[in-house]
C-alpha positions in Angstrom: -79.6 -19.1 21.7 -78.9 -20.5 25.2 -81.1 -18.2 27.2 -83.8 -17.0 24.8 -85.9 -20.1 25.5 -86.4 -18.8 29.0 -88.5 -15.9 27.7 -91.9 -15.7 26.1 -90.9 -12.6 24.0 -87.9 -10.6 23.1 -88.3 -6.9 22.2 -86.1 -5.2 19.6 -86.2 -1.8 18.1 -85.0 -2.6 14.5 -85.6 -5.1 11.7 -81.8 -5.4 11.6 -81.6 -7.0 15.1 -84.8 -8.9 14.5 -83.2 -10.6 11.5 -80.0 -11.2 13.4 -81.8 -13.0 16.2 -83.8 -15.1 13.8 -80.6 -16.1 11.9 -79.1 -17.1 15.2 -81.9 -19.5 15.8 -83.7 -17.7 18.6 -87.1 -19.4 19.0 -88.8 -16.9 21.3 -91.4 -14.5 19.8 -89.5 -11.4 18.6 -91.5 -8.2 18.8 -90.2 -5.0 17.1 -91.3 -1.8 18.7 -90.2 1.3 16.7 -88.5 3.8 19.0 -89.8 7.4 19.4 -88.2 10.6 20.5 -89.2 13.3 23.0 -92.2 15.1 21.6 -90.4 18.5 22.1 -88.3 17.7 19.1 -91.4 17.8 17.0 -92.1 21.4 18.1 -90.2 24.1 16.1 -87.6 26.1 18.2 -87.7 29.8 18.8 -86.7 31.5 15.5 -85.1 34.5 17.2 -82.8 32.2 19.3 -81.9 30.2 16.2 -80.9 33.3 14.3 -78.7 34.4 17.2 -77.0 31.1 17.4 -76.4 31.0 13.7 -74.7 34.4 13.9 -72.8 33.3 16.9 -71.3 30.1 15.3 -70.8 31.7 11.9 -71.5 35.3 10.9 -70.9 34.5 7.2 -73.5 33.2 4.7 -71.8 29.9 4.1 -72.9 26.2 4.6 -72.8 25.0 8.2 -72.3 21.3 8.9 -72.9 19.9 12.4 -72.1 16.7 14.4 -73.7 16.4 17.8 -73.6 14.1 20.9 -70.4 12.3 22.1 -67.1 13.2 20.4 -66.1 9.5 20.6 -64.2 8.6 17.4 -66.1 5.3 17.3 -69.0 7.5 16.2 -66.9 8.5 13.2 -66.0 12.0 14.3 -62.4 11.6 13.1 -63.6 10.6 9.6 -65.9 13.6 9.6 -63.1 16.0 10.2 -61.0 14.4 7.5 -64.0 14.5 5.1 -64.6 18.2 6.0 -61.0 19.0 5.1 -61.7 17.8 1.6 -65.0 19.7 1.4 -63.3 22.9 2.7 -60.8 22.8 -0.2 -63.7 22.9 -2.6 -66.0 25.4 -0.9 -65.9 27.8 2.0 -67.9 26.2 4.9 -67.9 25.6 8.6 -68.1 22.4 10.8 -69.5 22.6 14.3 -69.0 19.7 16.6 -71.5 20.0 19.4 -69.7 17.8 21.9 -71.5 16.2 24.9 -68.5 15.1 26.9 -70.1 13.0 29.6 -66.8 11.5 30.8 -63.4 13.3 31.3 -61.8 10.6 29.1 -63.6 11.9 26.1 -61.5 15.0 26.2 -58.8 12.8 24.5 -61.2 12.3 21.6 -61.6 16.1 21.3 -57.9 16.5 21.2 -57.6 13.9 18.4 -60.2 15.9 16.4 -58.3 19.2 17.0 -55.0 17.6 15.9 -56.6 16.4 12.7 -57.9 19.8 12.0 -54.5 21.4 12.6 -52.8 18.8 10.4 -55.4 19.4 7.6 -55.1 23.2 8.0 -58.8 23.7 8.8 -58.7 24.9 12.4 -60.2 28.2 11.4 -63.2 26.5 9.8 -64.0 23.9 12.6 -65.2 24.6 16.1 -65.7 22.1 19.0 -68.4 23.4 21.4 -67.9 21.3 24.5 -70.9 21.9 26.8 -74.1 20.5 28.2 -77.3 21.8 26.6 -80.9 21.2 27.5 -83.2 19.8 24.8 -84.5 23.2 23.7 -80.9 24.5 23.2 -79.9 21.4 21.2 -82.9 22.0 19.0 -81.9 25.6 18.4 -78.3 24.6 17.5 -79.4 21.9 15.1 -81.9 24.2 13.5 -79.1 26.8 12.9 -77.2 24.4 10.7 -77.7 23.2 7.1 -76.6 19.6 7.2 -76.2 17.1 10.0 -73.4 14.5 9.7 -73.4 11.4 12.0 -71.0 8.9 10.3 -71.0 6.1 12.8 -68.3 3.4 12.5 -70.4 1.1 14.6 -73.9 1.5 16.1 -73.4 1.4 19.8 -77.1 1.6 20.7 -79.7 -0.2 18.7 -81.2 2.9 17.2 -79.3 6.2 17.3 -81.9 8.7 18.5 -79.7 11.6 17.5 -80.6 10.7 13.8 -84.3 10.8 14.6 -84.0 14.1 16.5 -82.3 15.8 13.7 -84.8 14.4 11.2 -87.7 15.6 13.3 -86.3 19.2 13.0 -86.3 18.9 9.2 -82.6 18.4 8.6 -81.0 16.0 6.1 -78.8 13.6 8.0 -75.8 12.0 6.4 -74.9 8.7 8.0 -73.3 5.4 7.3 -74.7 2.3 5.7 -74.4 0.0 8.8 -76.6 -1.7 11.3 -80.1 -0.4 11.5 -79.3 3.0 10.0 -80.6 2.2 6.5 -84.0 1.7 8.1 -84.1 5.3 9.1 -82.7 7.3 6.2 -83.2 7.9 2.5 -80.6 5.8 0.6 -79.3 9.1 -0.9 -78.0 10.1 2.6 -76.0 6.9 3.3 -72.3 6.5 2.8 -69.7 3.8 3.4 -68.3 3.6 6.9 -64.7 4.7 7.5 -64.6 6.5 4.1 -63.8 10.2 4.4 -63.7 10.5 0.6 -67.2 9.0 0.3 -68.5 11.2 3.0 -66.9 14.3 1.5 -68.5 13.6 -1.9 -71.9 13.2 -0.3 -71.5 16.5 1.7 -70.5 18.3 -1.5 -73.4 16.8 -3.4 -75.8 18.3 -0.9 -74.0 21.7 -0.5 -74.1 22.1 -4.3 -77.9 21.3 -4.5 -79.9 23.5 -2.0 -83.1 22.2 -3.5 -82.1 18.6 -2.7 -81.2 19.7 0.9 -84.6 21.3 1.3 -86.4 18.2 -0.2 -84.5 15.7 2.0 -85.0 17.8 5.1 -88.8 18.0 4.4 -88.9 14.2 3.9 -87.0 13.7 7.2 -89.5 15.9 9.1 
């Protein structure tokens, strides 16, 4: 409120932040510009590479779930591992955490996830792949999985581009009903934040309905 009067316009990326600024009493013109993603994510990856990666991460014909980007627990990675433990009790499946550990400190978050997996008895069904991949490799890994889970506790950036990237590749993305995320996803793919039980139920719903997974993935694309 104090400084907004110094600007002719303020640019936001979501209706959520636009409404927040309006509610705060900001008088400047507020312009919403919908964010985009790198156009390479709209181009299908190499099918042969996708097949190789699929066999590499799981050589069984079982559902594969994936989380990608930072392992930070503020992004809900700990809740995902706990939710997956509930899923794994119901159906044989695998969780891949494609960790982009940009800071050494984030190794602590990976250790937290590994400890949860040990405590829950699912270490053999979860794998943390901590490495830096170029965009084409990320596309191939995402395409090799069935369902993407990004259960944020808070939205650190205004629009999580990781959600849009996975959607562009035709994957259903399960995320949380917070911040701007409801603007991006079908309501059927939203769960309560900080609720492993809600998340596990949603994952099982999709795993048990391949036609719904295909439909939601096509809509995402």
